[in-house]
C-alpha positions as CSV (number, residue, x, y, z in Angstrom):
1,X,6.7,7.3,-36.5
2,X,5.6,6.5,-40.1
3,X,2.5,8.1,-41.3
4,X,0.3,5.4,-42.7
5,X,-1.9,8.0,-44.5
6,X,0.9,9.5,-46.6
7,X,-0.4,7.9,-49.8
8,X,0.1,4.7,-51.8
9,X,3.5,3.0,-51.8
10,X,3.7,0.9,-55.0
11,X,5.6,-2.3,-54.2
12,X,7.2,-2.2,-57.7
13,X,9.4,0.6,-56.5
14,X,11.3,-2.0,-54.4
15,X,12.0,-4.4,-57.2
16,X,15.3,-5.0,-58.9
17,X,16.9,-7.6,-61.2
18,X,19.7,-9.8,-59.7
19,X,21.9,-12.1,-61.7
20,X,21.4,-15.5,-60.1
21,X,25.1,-16.1,-59.8
22,X,25.3,-13.3,-57.2
23,X,23.1,-15.3,-54.7
24,X,25.7,-16.6,-52.3
25,X,25.5,-20.3,-51.9
26,X,28.3,-20.7,-49.3
27,X,29.7,-18.2,-46.7
28,X,33.2,-16.8,-47.2
29,X,35.9,-17.8,-44.8
30,X,36.8,-16.3,-42.5
31,X,33.5,-14.6,-41.7
32,X,35.0,-11.1,-41.5
33,X,36.5,-11.4,-45.0
34,X,33.1,-10.6,-46.5
35,X,32.8,-7.3,-48.3
36,X,31.1,-4.2,-46.7
37,X,29.5,-1.4,-48.6
38,X,29.3,1.8,-46.6
39,X,26.3,4.0,-47.4
40,X,26.6,7.6,-46.0
41,X,23.2,9.3,-45.9
42,X,24.5,12.9,-45.3
43,X,26.7,12.9,-48.4
44,X,24.9,10.3,-50.4
45,X,28.2,8.5,-51.1
46,X,29.2,4.9,-51.3
47,X,32.5,3.2,-50.5
48,X,33.8,-0.3,-50.7
49,X,35.4,-2.0,-47.7
50,X,36.0,-5.4,-46.1
51,X,34.0,-6.3,-43.0
52,X,37.1,-6.6,-40.7
53,X,37.5,-2.9,-41.2
54,X,34.2,-2.3,-39.3
55,X,35.8,-1.1,-36.0
56,X,37.6,1.7,-37.9
57,X,34.4,2.7,-39.7
58,X,32.5,3.1,-36.4
59,X,33.1,5.8,-33.8
60,X,34.3,5.4,-30.2
61,X,31.2,5.6,-28.0
62,X,29.0,3.9,-30.6
63,X,26.6,1.3,-29.1
64,X,26.4,-1.9,-31.2
65,X,23.1,-3.8,-30.6
66,X,23.1,-7.4,-31.8
67,X,20.4,-10.1,-31.9
68,X,21.5,-13.1,-29.9
69,X,18.8,-15.5,-31.2
70,X,19.9,-18.9,-32.2
71,X,18.5,-20.9,-35.1
72,X,16.8,-24.2,-34.0
73,X,16.9,-27.3,-36.2
74,X,13.3,-26.6,-37.1
75,X,13.0,-28.7,-40.2
76,X,11.7,-32.2,-39.3
77,X,10.7,-35.0,-41.7
78,X,8.1,-37.7,-40.7
79,X,5.8,-40.3,-42.2
80,X,2.1,-40.5,-42.1
81,X,0.3,-43.7,-41.1
82,X,-0.4,-44.2,-44.8
83,X,3.3,-44.1,-45.5
84,X,3.4,-40.6,-47.1
85,X,6.4,-38.4,-46.3
86,X,5.8,-35.1,-44.6
87,X,8.1,-32.1,-44.1
88,X,7.4,-29.9,-41.1
89,X,8.9,-26.4,-40.6
90,X,8.5,-25.4,-37.0
91,X,7.7,-21.6,-36.9
92,X,6.4,-20.5,-33.6
93,X,6.4,-22.1,-30.1
94,X,2.9,-22.0,-28.7
95,X,3.6,-23.9,-25.5
96,X,6.2,-26.4,-24.1
97,X,5.0,-29.0,-26.5
98,X,3.0,-27.3,-29.2
99,X,4.3,-25.5,-32.3
100,X,2.8,-23.6,-35.3
101,X,4.4,-25.2,-38.4
102,X,4.3,-25.2,-42.1
103,X,3.7,-28.7,-43.6
104,X,4.4,-30.1,-47.0
105,X,2.1,-31.5,-48.3
106,X,-0.4,-29.7,-46.0
107,X,-3.7,-30.5,-47.5
108,X,-3.4,-34.3,-47.0
109,X,-2.8,-34.0,-43.3
110,X,-5.7,-34.9,-41.1
111,X,-6.3,-33.5,-37.7
112,X,-5.6,-36.0,-35.0
113,X,-3.2,-38.2,-36.9
114,X,0.1,-39.2,-35.5
115,X,3.3,-38.9,-37.6
116,X,6.4,-40.9,-37.0
117,X,9.6,-38.9,-37.1
118,X,12.4,-39.8,-39.6
119,X,16.1,-39.5,-38.6
120,X,18.8,-37.9,-40.8
121,X,19.0,-41.1,-42.8
122,X,15.2,-41.2,-43.4
123,X,14.9,-44.1,-41.1
124,X,11.8,-44.4,-38.9
125,X,12.4,-43.5,-35.2
126,X,10.4,-44.1,-32.0
127,X,9.5,-40.4,-31.8
128,X,6.1,-39.2,-32.9
129,X,4.4,-35.9,-33.7
130,X,0.6,-35.3,-33.3
131,X,-1.3,-33.0,-35.7
132,X,-3.8,-31.2,-33.5
133,X,-5.2,-28.2,-35.4
134,X,-5.1,-26.0,-38.5
135,X,-4.0,-22.4,-38.2
136,X,-4.6,-20.6,-41.5
137,X,-2.0,-22.0,-44.0
138,X,-0.2,-23.6,-41.1
139,X,-0.9,-26.5,-38.7
140,X,-0.4,-26.9,-35.0
141,X,1.6,-29.9,-34.0
142,X,2.5,-31.5,-30.6
143,X,6.0,-32.9,-29.9
144,X,6.8,-34.9,-26.8
145,X,9.7,-32.7,-25.9
146,X,12.5,-30.5,-27.4
147,X,14.8,-33.5,-27.6
148,X,12.9,-34.7,-30.6
149,X,14.0,-31.5,-32.4
150,X,17.6,-31.8,-31.2
151,X,17.9,-35.4,-32.3
152,X,16.2,-35.3,-35.7
153,X,15.7,-31.7,-36.8
154,X,17.8,-30.0,-39.4
155,X,18.7,-26.3,-39.8
156,X,16.3,-24.7,-42.2
157,X,18.3,-22.8,-44.8
158,X,16.4,-20.3,-47.0
159,X,15.0,-21.8,-50.2
160,X,17.4,-19.8,-52.4
161,X,20.4,-21.6,-50.9
162,X,20.6,-24.8,-52.9
163,X,23.9,-26.0,-51.4
164,X,23.7,-26.9,-47.8
165,X,26.7,-25.9,-45.7
166,X,28.7,-28.7,-44.2
167,X,28.9,-27.0,-40.8
168,X,25.5,-26.0,-39.3
169,X,27.3,-23.6,-37.0
170,X,28.1,-21.4,-40.0
171,X,24.4,-20.4,-40.1
172,X,24.7,-19.2,-36.5
173,X,26.2,-16.0,-35.3
174,X,29.3,-16.3,-33.0
175,X,27.2,-14.7,-30.2
176,X,24.0,-16.7,-30.6
177,X,22.6,-17.7,-27.2
178,X,18.8,-17.9,-27.2
179,X,17.3,-20.7,-29.2
180,X,14.1,-20.0,-31.1
181,X,14.6,-18.8,-34.7
182,X,13.6,-20.4,-37.9
183,X,16.2,-18.3,-39.8
184,X,19.4,-16.5,-38.8
185,X,19.8,-12.8,-38.2
186,X,22.2,-12.7,-41.2
187,X,23.8,-9.3,-40.7
188,X,25.5,-10.8,-37.6
189,X,27.0,-13.7,-39.5
190,X,30.0,-11.6,-40.5
191,X,31.2,-11.0,-36.9
192,X,34.3,-12.8,-35.6
193,X,35.8,-12.7,-32.1
194,X,38.6,-10.5,-33.6
195,X,36.1,-7.9,-34.9
196,X,34.3,-7.9,-31.6
197,X,37.5,-7.5,-29.5
198,X,38.7,-4.7,-31.8
199,X,35.4,-2.9,-31.4
200,X,35.7,-3.0,-27.7
201,X,39.3,-1.9,-27.7
202,X,38.2,1.2,-29.7
203,X,35.6,2.0,-27.1
204,X,32.6,0.6,-29.0
205,X,30.1,-1.0,-26.6
206,X,28.2,-4.1,-27.6
207,X,24.9,-5.3,-26.1
208,X,22.2,-7.8,-27.2
209,X,18.5,-8.1,-27.7
210,X,16.6,-11.2,-28.7
211,X,14.2,-11.5,-31.5
212,X,13.2,-14.9,-32.9
213,X,13.2,-14.7,-36.7
214,X,10.3,-16.3,-38.6
215,X,10.4,-17.4,-42.2
216,X,7.7,-14.8,-43.0
217,X,10.7,-12.4,-43.0
218,X,11.6,-13.6,-46.5
219,X,8.1,-13.6,-48.0
220,X,7.5,-11.1,-50.8
221,X,4.9,-8.4,-50.4
222,X,1.9,-9.6,-52.5
223,X,-0.2,-6.4,-52.4
224,X,0.3,-3.7,-55.1
225,X,0.4,-1.1,-52.4
226,X,3.1,-2.1,-49.9
227,X,1.2,-0.3,-47.1
228,X,-1.6,-2.9,-47.5
229,X,0.7,-5.7,-46.6
230,X,0.1,-7.4,-43.2
231,X,3.4,-7.6,-41.4
232,X,4.4,-10.8,-39.6
233,X,4.6,-11.0,-35.8
234,X,7.9,-11.9,-34.1
235,X,8.7,-12.4,-30.4
236,X,11.4,-10.3,-28.8
237,X,12.9,-9.7,-25.4
238,X,15.2,-6.9,-24.2
239,X,17.1,-7.1,-20.9
240,X,17.2,-4.4,-18.3
241,X,20.9,-4.0,-18.9
242,X,20.4,-3.4,-22.6
243,X,17.5,-0.9,-21.9
244,X,19.9,1.0,-19.6
245,X,22.7,1.0,-22.2
246,X,20.5,2.3,-25.0
247,X,19.0,4.9,-22.7
248,X,22.4,6.1,-21.7
249,X,23.6,6.3,-25.3
250,X,20.6,8.4,-26.3
251,X,21.1,10.7,-23.4
252,X,24.8,11.2,-24.1
253,X,24.3,11.7,-27.9
254,X,26.1,8.5,-28.8
255,X,25.0,6.5,-31.9
256,X,23.0,3.4,-31.5
257,X,24.0,1.0,-34.3
258,X,21.6,-1.9,-34.9
259,X,23.1,-5.1,-36.3
260,X,20.4,-6.3,-38.7
261,X,16.7,-5.5,-39.4
262,X,15.7,-7.7,-36.5
263,X,17.6,-5.5,-34.0
264,X,16.1,-2.4,-35.7
265,X,12.5,-3.7,-35.3
266,X,13.2,-4.7,-31.7
267,X,14.8,-1.4,-30.7
268,X,12.1,0.7,-32.3
269,X,9.4,-1.5,-30.7
270,X,10.7,-0.6,-27.2
271,X,11.4,3.1,-27.7
272,X,8.7,4.1,-25.2
273,X,10.5,2.1,-22.6
274,X,13.8,3.9,-23.1
275,X,13.0,7.5,-24.0
276,X,11.8,10.0,-21.4
277,X,12.5,10.4,-17.7
278,X,11.6,6.9,-16.6
279,X,13.5,4.1,-18.3
280,X,12.0,0.6,-17.7
281,X,14.0,-1.3,-15.1
282,X,12.5,-4.7,-15.9
283,X,13.0,-6.7,-19.1
284,X,10.6,-5.9,-21.9
285,X,9.2,-8.7,-24.0
286,X,6.4,-9.6,-26.3
287,X,5.3,-9.8,-29.9
288,X,6.0,-7.0,-32.4
289,X,4.3,-6.3,-35.6
290,X,6.1,-3.0,-36.3
291,X,6.2,-2.3,-40.0
292,X,8.8,0.1,-41.0
293,X,8.4,1.8,-44.4
294,X,9.8,4.9,-46.1
295,X,8.7,7.9,-44.2
296,X,9.2,6.3,-40.8
297,X,11.0,8.5,-38.2
298,X,13.5,6.4,-36.3
299,X,13.4,7.0,-32.6
300,X,16.4,4.9,-31.3
301,X,18.4,3.6,-34.2
302,X,21.0,6.0,-35.8
303,X,22.8,3.6,-38.0
304,X,22.6,-0.1,-39.1
305,X,24.4,-3.0,-40.5
306,X,22.5,-5.2,-42.9
307,X,22.8,-7.7,-45.7
308,X,21.4,-7.3,-49.2
309,X,17.7,-8.3,-49.2
310,X,15.3,-9.9,-51.6
311,X,13.2,-7.5,-53.8
312,X,9.6,-6.7,-52.8
313,X,10.1,-7.7,-49.1
314,X,9.5,-5.8,-45.9
315,X,13.3,-5.9,-45.3
316,X,14.1,-3.8,-48.4
317,X,11.4,-1.3,-47.3
318,X,13.0,-1.1,-43.9
319,X,16.5,-0.3,-45.3
320,X,14.9,2.2,-47.7
321,X,13.3,3.9,-44.7
322,X,16.8,4.2,-43.1
323,X,18.8,5.4,-46.1
324,X,16.2,6.7,-48.5
325,X,14.8,5.0,-51.6
326,X,17.0,6.7,-54.1
327,X,20.2,6.0,-52.2
328,X,19.3,2.3,-51.6
329,X,18.5,1.9,-55.4
330,X,22.0,3.4,-56.1
331,X,23.6,1.2,-53.5
332,X,22.0,-2.0,-54.9
333,X,23.0,-1.1,-58.4
334,X,26.5,-0.5,-57.3
335,X,26.7,-3.8,-55.4
336,X,25.4,-5.7,-58.5
337,X,27.9,-3.9,-60.8
338,X,30.8,-4.6,-58.4
339,X,29.7,-8.3,-58.0
340,X,28.8,-8.2,-54.3
341,X,27.3,-11.4,-53.0
342,X,23.7,-11.2,-52.0
343,X,21.3,-12.6,-49.3
344,X,21.9,-14.7,-46.2
345,X,25.5,-15.9,-46.9
346,X,26.3,-12.7,-48.9
347,X,28.1,-9.4,-48.1
348,X,27.0,-6.6,-45.9
349,X,26.1,-2.9,-45.9
350,X,26.7,-0.3,-43.3
351,X,24.2,2.6,-43.4
352,X,25.5,5.6,-41.4
């Protein structure tokens, strides 16, 4: 595990300059035509590939672990009784009807007021949302049911994507199943049925975990010492089948390859349930606030797939923990020089 007493970790070490034109505004087609930078920790070398080559870059016996969360249409627009327009971003489900949400504008909202939902054409509907409490910078709102979200919600793309994709499914992985995320686990967006089938044909096993991604994932670290940052909490669940598969891989010396930072956090959060003589036989679930920074000793994850992340975020600290700060700096400099595409709809990196 990481040693939180190993000294300051200046956040400026995880900064870099990115030409704005390298921020991907649309995904490539097909999904597996995206580029893939392979980072080899043992040799410190980099090599350029295409994502559909992934099965050949992995080893028979590897265990791929993906996050099967599904992005919900969590962006809802409404009008106040005064006529003012409100944007709500549903972040965390608190009960069957209640959600923690970000509101814009937030300061004008009064507790107890009822908002009228707008449809996709900004026309008033018969659906309403009640504002029932404040929760720090967020509010707690009450919806009549999930159908309100399904009917009138919109998929919340990250703020750096200015062009909305015409197909909302393009911001979902092909294996997404469990609805609950405010953002996609973007490392998985490159997978196609072809890549998955080829992996299985090569003897590469694939299992899933669920971690519902919150928008705090993208927030920059605001403290000078990155260790002083308070990590966000996200809810996860791991099935008994996945627990058994991971335990078997570790016993047999096979690599566990996490697809995305969310899968890494989930796996490392359940290490105690997998390692040792007694593997958990029931599903494991709950919130995780695991904060992975350079110096962390990975217990389950041997390799990972990931996208290129924003500077000064917990995500770039996590990949730096996996590959080493110097090698990640070199990899990002290489990706910029070679005109890789960055962030959610961008290209991928395989750290082995």
